[in-house]
C-alpha positions in Angstrom: -25.4 1.5 3.7 -22.1 1.5 5.6 -21.3 -1.1 8.2 -20.5 0.6 11.6 -17.3 -0.2 13.4 -17.4 -3.1 15.8 -16.3 -1.6 19.1 -17.3 -4.3 21.5 -15.4 -7.6 21.8 -17.3 -10.9 21.3 -17.7 -13.0 24.5 -16.2 -16.4 24.1 -18.3 -19.3 25.4 -16.6 -22.2 27.3 -15.9 -25.2 25.3 -14.4 -28.6 25.9 -11.6 -27.9 23.4 -10.3 -24.8 25.3 -9.1 -24.5 28.9 -11.5 -23.2 31.6 -8.9 -20.8 32.8 -9.5 -18.6 29.7 -13.3 -18.6 29.7 -13.8 -15.4 31.6 -15.0 -12.6 29.3 -12.6 -9.8 28.9 -13.3 -6.2 29.6 -14.1 -4.2 26.5 -10.9 -2.6 25.1 -10.7 1.1 24.6 -12.9 2.1 21.6 -11.4 3.7 18.5 -12.9 7.1 17.8 -15.0 7.2 14.7 -13.3 9.0 11.8 -14.8 12.1 10.2 -16.9 11.4 7.1 -14.6 11.0 4.1 -14.6 13.7 1.4 -14.5 11.2 -1.4 -16.6 8.3 -2.5 -15.7 4.7 -1.5 -17.3 1.5 -2.5 -19.7 0.0 0.0 -21.1 -3.4 0.7 -24.5 -4.6 1.8 -25.1 -4.7 5.5 -25.9 -8.4 5.5 -22.4 -9.3 4.3 -21.0 -9.4 7.8 -24.3 -9.8 9.7 -23.4 -13.3 10.9 -20.2 -12.1 12.5 -21.9 -9.1 14.2 -24.7 -11.2 15.6 -22.4 -13.9 17.0 -21.3 -12.9 20.4 -19.5 -16.3 20.6 -17.6 -15.5 17.4 -13.9 -16.7 17.6 -11.2 -14.3 18.7 -7.4 -14.3 18.4 -5.5 -15.4 21.5 -4.3 -11.9 22.2 -8.0 -10.8 22.3 -9.2 -13.3 24.8 -6.2 -13.4 27.2 -6.7 -11.6 30.5 -3.0 -11.1 31.6 -1.4 -7.6 31.7 0.9 -8.4 28.8 -2.0 -9.1 26.4 -4.0 -6.1 27.7 -1.0 -3.8 27.1 -0.6 -5.3 23.6 -4.2 -4.5 22.7 -3.9 -1.0 24.1 -0.7 -0.4 22.1 -2.4 -1.7 18.9 -5.5 0.4 19.5 -3.3 3.5 20.0 -1.6 2.8 16.6 -5.1 2.8 15.0 -6.2 6.0 16.8 -3.0 7.7 15.7 -3.4 6.5 12.1 -6.9 8.0 12.0 -5.7 11.2 13.6 -2.9 11.5 10.9 -5.2 10.7 8.0 -5.2 13.9 5.8 -7.8 15.6 3.7 -7.3 14.1 0.2 -6.7 17.6 -1.2 -4.1 18.6 1.4 -0.6 19.2 0.3 1.3 16.1 1.2 4.7 17.6 2.1 3.0 20.3 4.2 0.9 17.8 6.1 3.8 15.5 6.9 6.1 18.3 8.0 3.3 19.7 10.3 2.6 16.3 11.9 6.3 15.6 12.3 6.8 19.0 14.1 3.7 18.4 16.3 4.4 14.8 17.3 8.2 14.5 17.2 7.6 11.2 15.3 10.0 10.6 12.3 8.7 11.6 8.9 8.7 8.1 7.5 6.6 6.8 10.5 4.1 9.6 10.1 3.8 8.8 6.4 3.1 5.2 7.4 0.4 6.3 9.8 -1.2 8.5 7.1 -1.3 5.5 4.7 -2.8 3.3 7.4 -5.5 5.9 8.1 -6.4 6.1 4.4 -6.7 2.3 4.3 -9.0 2.3 7.3 -11.2 4.8 5.7 -11.4 3.1 2.3 -11.8 -0.5 3.7 -14.3 0.3 6.4 -15.3 -3.4 7.1 -11.7 -4.4 7.4 -11.2 -1.5 9.8 -14.1 -2.8 11.9 -12.3 -6.1 12.3 -9.0 -4.4 13.2 -10.8 -2.3 15.9 -10.4 -5.1 18.4 -6.7 -4.3 18.8 -5.3 -7.7 17.9 -3.1 -6.7 15.0 0.3 -5.0 15.4 1.7 -2.0 13.6 3.7 -4.4 11.3 0.5 -6.2 10.4 -1.3 -2.9 9.7 1.6 -1.7 7.5 1.6 -4.9 5.6 -2.2 -4.8 5.0 -1.9 -1.2 3.9 0.8 -1.9 1.3 -1.0 -5.1 0.1 -4.3 -3.2 -0.5 -2.9 -0.2 -2.3 -3.4 -1.8 -5.8 -7.1 -2.7 -5.3 -9.4 -0.5 -7.4 -13.0 0.5 -6.4 -14.6 -2.0 -8.9 -13.0 -4.9 -7.1 -13.0 -3.5 -3.5 -16.3 -5.2 -2.4 -15.1 -8.7 -3.3 -11.7 -8.2 -1.8 -13.1 -6.7 1.3 -15.6 -9.5 1.9 -12.9 -12.2 1.5 -10.3 -10.3 3.5 -12.7 -9.7 6.4 -13.1 -13.4 7.0 -9.4 -14.0 6.5 -8.9 -11.7 9.6 -11.2 -13.9 11.7 -9.6 -17.0 13.4 -11.1 -20.4 12.7 -11.1 -21.2 16.4 -11.3 -19.2 19.5 -7.9 -18.5 21.1 -5.9 -19.2 17.9 -2.5 -17.6 17.8 -2.2 -14.6 15.5 -0.4 -15.5 12.3 2.9 -13.8 11.5 3.2 -11.0 9.1 4.6 -13.2 6.3 1.9 -15.8 6.7 -0.9 -13.3 6.7 0.7 -11.6 3.6 0.6 -14.8 1.7 -3.1 -15.2 2.5 -3.9 -11.7 1.6 -1.9 -12.0 -1.6 -3.9 -15.0 -2.7 -7.2 -13.3 -2.0 -6.3 -10.2 -4.1 -4.8 -12.3 -6.9 -8.1 -14.2 -7.3 -10.4 -11.1 -6.9 -8.3 -8.5 -8.7 -5.3 -9.9 -10.5 -4.0 -6.4 -11.5 -4.1 -5.4 -7.8 -1.9 -8.3 -6.6 0.5 -7.0 -4.0 4.3 -7.2 -4.6 6.4 -9.9 -3.1 9.0 -9.1 -0.5 11.9 -7.4 -2.2 10.0 -7.1 -5.5 10.1 -3.6 -7.2 7.2 -2.2 -9.2 8.0 -1.3 -12.8 5.8 0.0 -15.6 8.4 -0.6 -18.3 7.8 -3.8 -20.4 10.3 -6.5 -19.8 11.1 -6.8 -23.5 12.0 -3.1 -23.5 14.8 -3.5 -21.1 18.1 -5.2 -21.8 18.2 -8.5 -20.1 21.5 -7.9 -18.4 20.3 -4.7 -16.9 17.0 -6.2 -15.7 18.3 -9.5 -14.4 21.9 -9.5 -13.2 24.1 -6.8 -11.7 27.8 -7.0 -10.7 29.7 -4.7 -8.4 33.5 -4.6 -7.9 35.1 -2.3 -5.3 38.6 -0.8 -5.8 41.4 -2.9 -4.3 38.9 -5.7 -3.5 39.6 -9.2 -4.7 35.9 -10.1 -4.8 32.9 -9.1 -6.9 29.3 -9.1 -5.8 26.7 -10.5 -8.2 23.0 -9.7 -7.8 20.4 -11.6 -9.7 16.8 -10.2 -9.9 14.4 -13.1 -10.3 10.7 -13.7 -9.8 9.8 -15.7 -6.7 9.2 -18.8 -8.7 12.6 -18.5 -10.4 14.4 -17.7 -7.2 12.9 -20.7 -5.4 13.8 -23.0 -8.3 17.4 -21.6 -8.4 18.0 -21.8 -4.7 16.5 -25.3 -4.5 18.9 -26.5 -7.2 21.9 -24.6 -5.7 21.2 -26.0 -2.2 21.0 -29.5 -3.7 24.5 -29.0 -5.2 25.8 -27.7 -1.9 24.4 -30.8 0.0 25.9 -33.2 -2.5 29.4 -31.6 -2.6 29.4 -30.3 1.0 30.3 -26.8 -0.2 29.2 -23.2 0.2 26.6 -21.6 -2.1 29.4 -19.6 -3.8 31.3 -22.8 -4.6 28.1 -24.5 -5.6 27.3 -21.6 -8.0 30.7 -22.1 -9.7 30.1 -25.8 -10.0 26.8 -25.0 -11.8 28.5 -22.5 -14.1 31.3 -24.9 -15.0 29.0 -27.9 -15.4 31.1 -30.0 -13.0 28.1 -31.4 -11.1 24.8 -33.1 -11.8 21.8 -33.0 -9.4 18.2 -33.9 -9.7 15.5 -32.0 -7.7 11.8 -32.0 -7.5 9.9 -28.7 -7.4 6.3 -29.0 -6.1 3.6 -26.6 -7.3 0.3 -26.7 -5.4 -2.8 -25.9 -7.3 -6.5 -26.6 -6.9 -7.8 -27.5 -10.4 -10.7 -25.0 -10.0 -8.3 -22.1 -9.1 -6.5 -20.0 -11.7 -3.5 -19.5 -9.3 -1.0 -21.9 -7.8 1.5 -21.7 -4.9 5.1 -22.8 -4.5 6.5 -24.8 -1.7 7.6 -21.6 -0.1 4.0 -20.5 0.2 4.2 -17.8 -2.5 1.1 -17.4 -4.6 1.7 -16.9 -8.3 -0.5 -14.8 -10.5 -2.5 -16.5 -13.3 0.2 -15.8 -16.0 3.0 -17.3 -13.9 0.8 -20.2 -12.9 0.1 -21.1 -16.6 3.8 -20.7 -17.5 4.7 -23.1 -14.6 2.0 -25.6 -15.6 3.4 -25.9 -19.1 6.7 -27.2 -17.5 5.3 -29.8 -15.2 6.5 -33.4 -15.8 4.0 -35.2 -13.6 0.7 -34.8 -11.7 0.5 -36.4 -8.3 -2.4 -36.9 -5.9 -1.0 -36.0 -2.4 -2.8 -36.5 0.8 -2.5 -38.2 4.2 -0.1 -41.1 4.3 2.2 -43.1 6.6 5.4 -45.2 6.5 7.1 -47.6 8.8 10.4 -45.9 8.5 11.6 -42.8 10.5 12.0 -40.7 7.3 8.8 -39.6 5.6 8.3 -40.3 1.9 8.6 -37.5 -0.7 4.9 -37.3 -1.1 4.3 -37.0 2.6 6.9 -34.3 2.9 5.3 -32.3 0.1 1.9 -32.6 1.7 3.0 -31.5 5.2 4.9 -28.5 3.8 2.0 -27.6 1.6 -0.4 -27.9 4.5 1.6 -26.0 7.1 3.1 -23.2 4.9 5.3 -22.0 7.8 6.8 -23.1 11.0 3.9 -24.2 13.3 5.2 -22.5 16.5 2.9 -19.7 17.5 3.8 -16.5 15.7 6.7 -17.9 13.7 6.5 -17.5 9.9 9.8 -19.2 8.7 8.8 -20.8 5.4 8.0 -24.5 5.5 10.7 -25.2 2.9 13.3 -23.9 5.4 11.9 -26.0 8.3 12.6 -29.5 9.7 9.8 -32.1 9.6 9.3 -33.1 13.2 7.4 -35.9 14.8 4.8 -34.4 17.0 4.8 -37.5 19.2 8.3 -38.8 19.4 9.1 -41.7 17.0 10.4 -44.9 18.7 11.6 -48.0 17.0 9.7 -50.3 19.4 6.4 -49.0 18.1 5.5 -47.4 21.4 5.9 -43.8 20.1 4.3 -41.8 17.4 4.1 -43.0 13.8 5.7 -41.4 10.8 2.5 -40.2 9.3 1.2 -36.9 8.0 -1.1 -36.7 11.1 2.0 -36.9 13.3 4.4 -34.6 11.4 4.6 -30.9 11.3 7.0 -28.2 10.1 9.3 -26.5 12.7 12.2 -24.2 12.2 15.4 -25.3 13.7 15.1 -22.9 16.7 11.7 -24.1 17.7 12.5 -27.7 16.9 15.3 -27.6 19.5 13.0 -25.9 22.0 10.4 -28.6 21.6 13.0 -31.4 21.8 14.3 -29.8 25.0 10.8 -30.2 26.5 10.0 -26.5 27.0 6.7 -26.9 25.1 4.2 -29.7 24.7 2.2 -29.9 21.5 -0.8 -31.9 20.2 -1.9 -32.0 16.5 -5.6 -32.7 15.6 -6.8 -34.5 12.5 -7.9 -31.1 11.1 -4.4 -29.6 11.3 -5.0 -27.5 14.5 -2.1 -27.5 16.9 -2.3 -26.7 20.7 1.0 -25.6 22.3 1.4 -25.4 26.0 4.3 -23.9 27.9 5.8 -26.2 30.5 7.0 -23.3 32.6 4.0 -21.0 32.9 1.1 -23.1 31.5 0.2 -20.7 28.8 -1.7 -22.3 25.9 -1.6 -21.3 22.3 -3.5 -22.6 19.3 -2.2 -22.4 15.7 -3.8 -23.3 12.3 -2.0 -24.3 9.1 -1.5 -21.5 6.6 -0.2 -23.4 3.6 -1.9 -23.8 0.2 -3.1 -27.3 1.3 -4.5 -26.1 4.7 -8.1 -26.9 3.7 -7.1 -30.5 3.0 -5.6 -31.0 6.5 -8.7 -33.2 7.3 -9.1 -36.1 5.0 -12.4 -37.9 4.2 -13.4 -40.4 1.6 -15.3 -37.7 -0.2 -12.3 -35.3 -0.2 -10.0 -38.0 -1.4 -12.4 -39.0 -4.1 -12.9 -35.4 -5.3 -9.2 -34.8 -5.3 -8.4 -37.9 -7.3 -11.2 -37.1 -9.8 -10.0 -33.5 -10.2 -6.4 -34.6 -10.7 -7.3 -37.1 -13.3 -9.5 -34.7 -15.2 -6.7 -32.1 -15.2 -4.3 -34.7 -16.5 -6.6 -35.7 -19.3 -7.3 -32.0 -20.2 -3.6 -31.5 -20.7 -3.2 -34.8 -22.6 -6.0 -33.8 -25.0 -4.5 -30.4 -25.5 -1.2 -32.1 -26.5 -3.0 -34.5 -28.8 -4.9 -31.6 -30.5 -1.6 -29.7 -31.0 0.0 -32.9 -32.5 -3.0 -33.5 -34.8 -2.8 -29.9 -36.0 0.9 -30.1 -36.7 0.4 -33.4 -38.5 -2.4 -32.0 -40.7 -0.3 -29.0 -41.5 2.6 -31.2 -42.5 0.4 -33.4 -44.8 -0.8 -30.3 -46.7 2.5 -28.6 -47.0 3.9 -28.6 -50.5 7.1 -30.5 -51.0 9.7 -28.1 -52.4 10.8 -30.5 -55.2 
């Protein structure tokens, strides 16, 4: 049985954690017209999968859904119009594609590439009906819709129910009035869901190109590195095609060289090529022992194969969690935890990767112990731009023990709420049980790897003992 679209917004109930100025229920946004019945079969889910959300009139909504100001209302109306246009552009599956695109371009005056995007979004809305019901509130922008459409293209019908169920709840905020995550942050979350439910349907990373040709069937120099020299030009452009994990490893090492020698990346690359420098860096890989996938410090979720390849290269396992130090500079373990928790810049709507952010004291650090401590509960990731804005006093921010941040604008009083989106987000709140479980899981994983190495050594030793001596 299909789940009908949710066309009425949930009414938020007043709570002590949210300002009274935003407790007035909003007027229902314009409803999205129901699409015509699809002419092809789609996988369906039981009605009770989303019953809890449909029943809960106090279900949490994104900040743009609860705000009453004209700007928020116009944003919702714009997003709903994108949905309506996508449904109107959705073609019959048997219609000639070129004819359909040309006809719509002529009728609307919208460029062909944008019409093609609307058609793809319309197809996604029809196929992922429960996801469409969550999008029908008008919170998500055209960029979010485009990203979701591209990310879901590889999911087959067999895995569609599992992906759709997990994705539905990923599109629901944890708290009422939470700021909508940026496109990159949401992509990382969607990528993790699909990688776990349907590994073959994992969406591509930004800049990654799909290829059906085996890697060993292509010359390495054609697959990995390209050079381009222009006539009468004294420089050559080198392009290296790497996986996300390789690229993060490479840039981390290169940036360490640049910091040590105070040079540009181009000069640092030459130092690496010539072997005229020596640096040591630590690359953190975040993984729940019960999960087949891991994430890099940049928030990229690796597939199961890449995760196992990376795990074979690890030199140490470390239990990371909440911590504190008396100095201004956080420890390496604290830095890794905060970056793994936040994932991106914590300013509302910003998705600069945590690895490219500063670690900022939420409450200003003072040497006379009257300010905030250097602890994981008083540190967060901010890109340089928003770090400066906070330092200048344009915004006030508070950080709860569960990782939730509340930002308030000093000028107009607007309040925004953000949640961490990193691979360690669920560990933002620490308890004795969580710490004990984490330590137990880490120790068991360490011993599993140790026993595997011992078994390999025993097999090699046994083979050597039975090998005939050639004399």
